[in-house]
MITORVO-460940 format. One record per residue (C-alpha): x, y, z; residue number from 1. Coordinates in nm, 4 decimals. Layout:
BEGIN
((X, Y, Z), NUM)
...
END
This chain:
BEGIN
((17.3232, 9.9597, 8.5667), 1)
((17.4471, 9.9348, 8.9281), 2)
((17.5556, 10.2495, 9.1080), 3)
((17.9208, 10.1371, 9.0849), 4)
((18.1098, 10.3741, 8.8575), 5)
((18.4267, 10.3039, 8.6655), 6)
((18.6799, 10.5886, 8.6509), 7)
((18.6888, 10.7993, 8.3383), 8)
((18.9847, 10.7038, 8.1199), 9)
((19.1561, 10.9259, 7.8655), 10)
((19.3689, 10.7046, 7.6371), 11)
((19.6888, 10.8387, 7.4905), 12)
((19.6535, 10.8142, 7.1087), 13)
((20.0152, 10.7149, 7.0515), 14)
((20.1551, 10.3656, 6.9970), 15)
((19.9983, 10.0298, 7.0753), 16)
((19.9032, 9.9216, 7.4253), 17)
((19.7698, 9.5886, 7.5552), 18)
((19.3933, 9.5685, 7.6001), 19)
((19.2743, 9.5950, 7.9606), 20)
((19.0464, 9.3281, 8.1095), 21)
((18.8253, 9.3956, 8.4115), 22)
((18.6408, 9.1224, 8.6013), 23)
((18.2968, 9.2724, 8.6653), 24)
((18.0943, 8.9836, 8.8089), 25)
((17.9482, 8.9459, 9.0638), 26)
((18.0261, 9.3001, 9.1833), 27)
((17.8819, 9.4797, 8.8795), 28)
((17.6266, 9.3307, 8.6438), 29)
((17.4914, 9.4852, 8.3259), 30)
((17.2120, 9.3780, 8.0961), 31)
((17.2707, 9.4116, 7.7219), 32)
((17.0788, 9.7417, 7.7191), 33)
((17.2807, 9.8709, 8.0146), 34)
((17.6053, 9.7674, 7.8490), 35)
((17.5029, 9.9521, 7.5318), 36)
((17.4278, 10.2661, 7.7344), 37)
((17.7606, 10.2304, 7.9176), 38)
((17.9443, 10.2220, 7.5839), 39)
((17.7564, 10.5308, 7.4611), 40)
((17.8574, 10.7180, 7.7767), 41)
((18.2244, 10.6441, 7.7053), 42)
((18.2546, 10.7145, 7.3300), 43)
((18.6295, 10.7712, 7.3469), 44)
((18.6799, 10.4027, 7.4320), 45)
((18.5937, 10.0724, 7.2650), 46)
((18.4668, 9.7850, 7.4750), 47)
((18.4066, 9.4150, 7.4334), 48)
((18.2611, 9.1751, 7.6898), 49)
((18.3176, 8.8025, 7.7214), 50)
((18.0399, 8.5489, 7.7708), 51)
((18.1522, 8.5317, 8.1365), 52)
((18.0944, 8.9060, 8.1854), 53)
((18.4588, 9.0155, 8.1753), 54)
((18.4882, 9.3703, 8.0408), 55)
((18.7663, 9.4327, 7.7873), 56)
((18.8817, 9.7886, 7.7209), 57)
((19.0147, 9.8011, 7.3655), 58)
((19.3006, 10.0478, 7.3803), 59)
((19.3823, 10.2659, 7.0756), 60)
((19.6313, 10.1341, 6.8250), 61)
((19.9142, 10.3135, 6.6466), 62)
((19.8792, 10.4725, 6.3080), 63)
((20.0064, 10.1751, 6.1086), 64)
((19.7575, 9.9349, 6.2692), 65)
((19.4844, 10.1916, 6.2098), 66)
((19.5741, 10.2091, 5.8409), 67)
((19.5540, 9.8293, 5.8170), 68)
((19.2144, 9.8110, 5.9878), 69)
((19.0757, 10.0833, 5.7624), 70)
((19.2116, 9.9123, 5.4506), 71)
((19.0426, 9.5757, 5.5091), 72)
((18.7150, 9.7448, 5.6019), 73)
((18.7279, 9.9675, 5.2919), 74)
((18.7921, 9.6737, 5.0577), 75)
((18.5118, 9.4682, 5.2144), 76)
((18.2745, 9.7631, 5.1919), 77)
((18.3633, 9.8255, 4.8276), 78)
((18.2833, 9.4628, 4.7431), 79)
((17.9501, 9.4727, 4.9296), 80)
((17.8472, 9.7899, 4.7457), 81)
((17.9506, 9.6453, 4.4103), 82)
((17.7443, 9.3274, 4.4540), 83)
((17.4622, 9.5091, 4.6310), 84)
((17.4264, 9.2483, 4.9041), 85)
((17.4476, 9.2695, 5.2798), 86)
((17.6003, 9.5324, 5.5050), 87)
((17.9518, 9.5965, 5.6366), 88)
((18.0532, 9.7257, 5.9784), 89)
((18.3923, 9.8374, 6.1055), 90)
((18.5458, 9.8097, 6.4494), 91)
((18.2831, 10.0410, 6.5985), 92)
((18.0029, 9.7984, 6.5064), 93)
((17.9057, 9.5867, 6.8073), 94)
((17.7428, 9.2435, 6.8117), 95)
((17.5737, 9.0258, 7.0720), 96)
((17.6822, 8.6686, 7.0002), 97)
((17.4477, 8.3789, 7.0802), 98)
((17.6631, 8.2929, 7.3845), 99)
((17.6027, 8.6429, 7.5262), 100)
((17.9472, 8.7876, 7.4482), 101)
((17.9752, 9.1382, 7.3036), 102)
((18.2278, 9.1585, 7.0207), 103)
((18.3342, 9.4182, 6.7642), 104)
((18.5483, 9.2691, 6.4837), 105)
((18.7717, 9.4972, 6.2773), 106)
((18.5549, 9.4320, 5.9693), 107)
((18.2347, 9.2302, 5.9321), 108)
((17.9789, 9.1434, 5.6674), 109)
((17.6154, 9.0700, 5.7498), 110)
((17.4249, 8.8611, 5.4963), 111)
((17.0876, 8.9708, 5.3514), 112)
((16.9209, 8.6828, 5.5366), 113)
((17.0648, 8.8033, 5.8666), 114)
((16.9556, 9.1594, 5.7941), 115)
((16.6009, 9.0455, 5.7231), 116)
((16.5789, 8.8908, 6.0698), 117)
((16.6888, 9.2097, 6.2520), 118)
((16.4180, 9.4570, 6.3475), 119)
((16.4473, 9.8314, 6.2947), 120)
((16.4689, 9.8774, 6.6724), 121)
((16.7461, 9.6172, 6.7051), 122)
((16.9515, 9.7976, 6.4385), 123)
((16.9838, 10.0960, 6.6714), 124)
((17.1848, 9.8967, 6.9260), 125)
((17.4331, 9.6101, 6.9205), 126)
((17.3169, 9.3609, 6.6610), 127)
((17.1949, 9.0297, 6.8128), 128)
((17.3818, 8.8074, 6.5673), 129)
((17.7252, 8.6734, 6.4840), 130)
((17.8419, 8.8150, 6.1480), 131)
((17.8385, 8.5818, 5.8496), 132)
((18.1970, 8.6878, 5.7687), 133)
((18.4526, 8.8836, 5.9654), 134)
((18.8158, 8.9926, 5.9766), 135)
((19.0382, 9.0581, 6.2763), 136)
((19.3749, 9.2279, 6.2182), 137)
((19.6398, 9.1612, 6.4818), 138)
((19.8061, 9.4745, 6.6155), 139)
((20.1555, 9.4633, 6.7716), 140)
((20.0103, 9.4586, 7.1239), 141)
((19.7558, 9.1811, 7.0592), 142)
((19.8071, 8.8319, 7.1957), 143)
((19.7874, 8.5843, 6.9065), 144)
((19.6534, 8.3081, 7.1330), 145)
((19.3718, 8.5307, 7.2626), 146)
((19.2796, 8.6316, 6.9090), 147)
((19.2746, 8.2651, 6.8077), 148)
((19.0398, 8.1913, 7.0982), 149)
((18.8173, 8.4741, 6.9802), 150)
((18.8132, 8.3341, 6.6255), 151)
((18.7095, 7.9935, 6.7601), 152)
((18.4298, 8.1679, 6.9506), 153)
((18.3041, 8.3390, 6.6354), 154)
((18.2896, 8.0092, 6.4471), 155)
((18.1198, 7.8323, 6.7399), 156)
((17.8560, 8.1076, 6.7401), 157)
((17.7608, 8.0815, 6.3731), 158)
((18.0221, 8.2686, 6.1677), 159)
((18.0679, 8.0975, 5.8300), 160)
((18.4096, 8.2409, 5.7389), 161)
((18.6625, 8.4358, 5.9456), 162)
((19.0119, 8.5652, 5.8746), 163)
((19.2757, 8.6474, 6.1332), 164)
((19.5407, 8.8612, 5.9655), 165)
((19.8867, 8.8876, 6.1244), 166)
((20.0713, 9.1711, 5.9440), 167)
((20.3959, 9.1189, 6.1364), 168)
((20.4384, 8.7597, 6.0159), 169)
((20.2348, 8.8187, 5.6985), 170)
((20.0101, 8.5242, 5.7822), 171)
((19.6376, 8.4825, 5.7209), 172)
((19.4546, 8.2293, 5.9411), 173)
((19.1344, 8.1091, 5.7722), 174)
((18.8525, 7.9700, 5.9882), 175)
((18.5492, 7.7747, 5.8666), 176)
((18.3001, 7.5614, 6.0612), 177)
((18.3980, 7.1960, 6.0892), 178)
((18.7315, 7.2420, 5.9132), 179)
((19.0916, 7.2761, 6.0355), 180)
((19.2368, 7.6259, 6.0436), 181)
((19.4262, 7.7056, 5.7247), 182)
((19.7293, 7.9348, 5.7508), 183)
((19.8534, 8.1175, 5.4411), 184)
((20.2157, 8.2318, 5.4481), 185)
((20.2852, 8.5701, 5.2862), 186)
((19.9943, 8.5658, 5.0397), 187)
((19.9431, 8.8705, 4.8203), 188)
((19.5658, 8.8132, 4.8103), 189)
((19.3081, 8.5986, 4.9881), 190)
((18.9760, 8.4924, 4.8362), 191)
((18.6376, 8.4787, 5.0086), 192)
((18.5121, 8.2062, 4.7733), 193)
((18.2776, 8.0277, 4.7960), 194)
((18.1141, 8.2046, 5.0912), 195)
((18.1655, 8.5554, 4.9480), 196)
((18.1607, 8.5182, 4.5680), 197)
((18.3939, 8.7625, 4.3964), 198)
((18.5544, 8.9050, 4.7106), 199)
((18.9345, 8.9063, 4.6968), 200)
((19.1288, 9.1006, 4.9589), 201)
((19.4434, 9.2680, 4.8263), 202)
((19.6981, 9.2249, 5.1050), 203)
((19.9746, 9.4450, 4.9661), 204)
((19.8310, 9.7599, 5.1315), 205)
((19.8017, 9.5619, 5.4564), 206)
((20.1563, 9.4262, 5.4518), 207)
((20.2929, 9.7661, 5.3485), 208)
((20.0592, 10.0369, 5.4855), 209)
END
């Protein structure tokens, strides 16, 4: 990593705040290994990085948004354990997409085939794949348009199914490759069929955390 140093930040763990974007290039460049080390040196913060090298500081959310994120990740993890297939990561699990972006969805599922292609050494750092399935939950401070752009990026980089959940409007945006986005209005459940056989997300705890 270059000798340039970003100031240490101490986020206030109250409420929801907009994410902060920093344009790093060409002043500061980081390889994937350097970016991983940078994230480990700042464990109190969550980072993403666009394919263009823009650093995004993911600010902490309020309690209600945290409950919602934990709920979707717990339900996805329970399904994966029940079927005995694949692995689930939460918002702390980082990925290197094929376009070079670093992303960390709120909940993700990696297929057995994807796992088989990842070496033991690669598992120790950000995974060099786009998850097979993922969920992003919009917090009050999130920009819907930016989240929609991110969902398009996931699909363009190999994701087979992605859900963008908007608790405020009680909408679920469903993304699949080569198909128009489907928006469900106030559903009580949403099914992962056929991509994730048997997975049904109960939305009541998300709408009413």
